[in-house]
C-alpha positions as CSV (number, residue, x, y, z in Angstrom):
1,X,125.9,51.1,-52.3
2,X,123.0,49.7,-54.3
3,X,123.6,46.9,-56.8
4,X,127.2,46.8,-55.9
5,X,128.1,43.8,-57.9
6,X,131.4,42.0,-57.2
7,X,132.7,44.6,-54.7
8,X,135.4,46.4,-56.7
9,X,134.0,49.8,-56.0
10,X,133.2,49.1,-52.3
11,X,136.8,47.8,-51.7
12,X,138.4,50.8,-53.3
13,X,136.0,53.2,-51.5
14,X,136.6,51.6,-48.1
15,X,140.3,51.7,-48.6
16,X,140.3,55.4,-49.5
17,X,137.7,56.5,-46.9
18,X,138.9,55.0,-43.6
19,X,136.2,56.5,-41.5
20,X,133.2,55.6,-43.7
21,X,130.8,52.9,-42.8
22,X,129.3,51.2,-45.8
23,X,126.0,49.4,-46.4
24,X,126.1,47.4,-49.7
25,X,122.8,46.0,-50.9
26,X,122.5,43.6,-53.8
27,X,119.7,41.1,-54.7
28,X,122.2,38.5,-56.0
29,X,123.6,36.0,-53.5
30,X,126.6,35.4,-55.8
31,X,127.4,39.1,-56.1
32,X,127.1,39.6,-52.3
33,X,129.4,36.6,-51.8
34,X,132.0,37.9,-54.3
35,X,131.9,41.4,-52.8
36,X,132.1,40.2,-49.2
37,X,135.2,38.1,-50.2
38,X,136.8,41.1,-51.8
39,X,136.4,43.3,-48.7
40,X,136.6,40.6,-46.0
41,X,139.2,42.5,-44.0
42,X,137.0,45.6,-43.7
43,X,134.7,45.5,-40.7
44,X,133.1,48.8,-41.7
45,X,131.3,47.2,-44.7
46,X,127.9,45.5,-44.1
47,X,126.4,43.4,-46.9
48,X,122.7,42.7,-47.3
49,X,121.3,40.3,-49.9
50,X,117.8,41.6,-50.5
51,X,115.4,43.2,-52.9
52,X,115.9,47.0,-52.6
53,X,112.1,47.5,-52.9
54,X,111.7,45.5,-49.7
55,X,114.5,46.8,-47.6
56,X,113.8,49.2,-44.8
57,X,116.2,52.1,-44.8
58,X,116.7,54.6,-41.9
59,X,115.5,58.2,-42.6
60,X,118.2,60.9,-43.3
61,X,121.1,58.5,-42.6
62,X,123.3,58.3,-45.6
63,X,125.8,61.0,-46.8
64,X,126.5,59.2,-50.1
65,X,124.4,57.0,-52.2
66,X,126.1,55.0,-55.0
67,X,124.3,53.3,-57.8
68,X,126.6,51.9,-60.5
69,X,124.7,50.4,-63.4
70,X,121.8,49.9,-61.1
71,X,119.0,52.2,-62.2
72,X,119.2,50.9,-65.7
73,X,117.8,47.6,-64.4
74,X,114.5,49.2,-63.8
75,X,111.7,50.9,-65.8
76,X,111.3,54.7,-65.5
77,X,108.5,54.2,-63.1
78,X,110.4,51.7,-60.9
79,X,113.5,54.0,-60.9
80,X,111.3,56.9,-59.8
81,X,109.8,54.7,-57.0
82,X,113.3,53.7,-55.9
83,X,114.6,57.3,-56.0
84,X,111.6,58.4,-53.9
85,X,112.4,55.6,-51.3
86,X,116.2,56.1,-51.3
87,X,116.1,59.9,-51.2
88,X,114.3,59.6,-47.8
89,X,117.3,57.7,-46.5
90,X,119.7,60.5,-47.7
91,X,121.0,62.9,-45.1
92,X,120.6,66.6,-45.7
93,X,123.3,67.7,-48.2
94,X,123.8,64.1,-49.4
95,X,125.5,63.2,-52.6
96,X,124.4,60.6,-55.1
97,X,127.0,59.0,-57.4
98,X,125.6,57.4,-60.5
99,X,127.2,55.4,-63.4
100,X,124.9,54.3,-66.2
101,X,124.7,53.5,-69.8
102,X,123.3,56.3,-72.0
103,X,122.5,57.0,-75.6
104,X,124.7,59.7,-77.1
105,X,122.8,62.7,-78.5
106,X,123.2,61.9,-82.2
107,X,125.2,60.4,-85.0
108,X,126.7,57.0,-85.6
109,X,127.7,56.7,-81.9
110,X,124.0,56.8,-80.9
111,X,123.2,53.9,-83.3
112,X,126.2,51.9,-82.0
113,X,125.3,52.6,-78.4
114,X,121.6,51.7,-79.0
115,X,122.7,48.3,-80.5
116,X,125.1,47.5,-77.7
117,X,122.5,48.5,-75.0
118,X,119.9,46.2,-76.6
119,X,122.4,43.4,-76.7
120,X,123.2,43.9,-73.0
121,X,119.5,43.9,-72.1
122,X,119.0,40.7,-74.2
123,X,121.9,38.9,-72.4
124,X,120.8,40.1,-69.0
125,X,117.2,39.0,-69.7
126,X,118.5,35.5,-70.6
127,X,120.9,35.2,-67.7
128,X,119.1,37.0,-64.9
129,X,115.5,37.3,-66.0
130,X,115.7,41.1,-66.2
131,X,112.4,42.4,-67.5
132,X,113.6,45.9,-68.4
133,X,114.2,46.5,-72.1
134,X,115.3,50.1,-72.3
135,X,117.1,52.8,-70.3
136,X,115.0,54.6,-67.8
137,X,114.6,58.3,-67.5
138,X,115.7,58.9,-63.9
139,X,117.0,62.5,-63.8
140,X,113.6,64.2,-63.4
141,X,112.9,62.0,-60.4
142,X,116.2,63.0,-58.8
143,X,115.5,66.7,-59.5
144,X,112.0,66.3,-58.0
145,X,113.7,65.1,-54.8
146,X,115.9,68.1,-54.6
147,X,119.1,66.7,-56.2
148,X,121.1,68.8,-58.7
149,X,123.7,67.3,-61.0
150,X,127.0,69.1,-60.2
151,X,129.4,67.0,-62.3
152,X,129.3,64.5,-65.1
153,X,131.8,62.7,-67.3
154,X,131.1,60.6,-70.4
155,X,133.2,57.7,-71.7
156,X,133.2,55.3,-74.6
157,X,131.9,57.8,-77.1
158,X,129.0,58.8,-74.9
159,X,127.9,55.2,-74.1
160,X,128.8,55.6,-70.4
161,X,128.1,58.4,-68.0
162,X,129.2,59.1,-64.4
163,X,127.2,61.7,-62.6
164,X,127.5,63.4,-59.2
165,X,124.3,64.8,-57.8
166,X,124.1,67.0,-54.6
167,X,121.1,67.8,-52.5
168,X,121.7,71.2,-50.9
């Protein structure tokens, strides 16, 4: 789990996957503290507070990679660098679960989404120092590493997308 946030997903995942060992990485001490508190009873979850660009990950280790509202914190180039690094840690036939903001294809929903996304980036820039100002294009980097999108679901008029990628 990269950029896990407050641990809601990790807690639910660990509860429903009783054999899974989980490594959750987040650069925010406060988010790691909140997530660890939320899953304190689960010994199968390990938390690391570190910069994902600096962490050493084992090769071909992870069956599932989860990035919820994580890749959108990086530029397209940074996201591609991370995907390159993280894909090396993915086991053969790994899956990658992604949730992100996106711009709908057209119409009024696209304009509304663009406005909301810019407001979010502005707020995160003020509160966290985030430098990114627009959504990255990460799909081509995933495809280049052998991942294929097998499922996706959109929500909130196309503003949010969840994707499941497989690497055969």
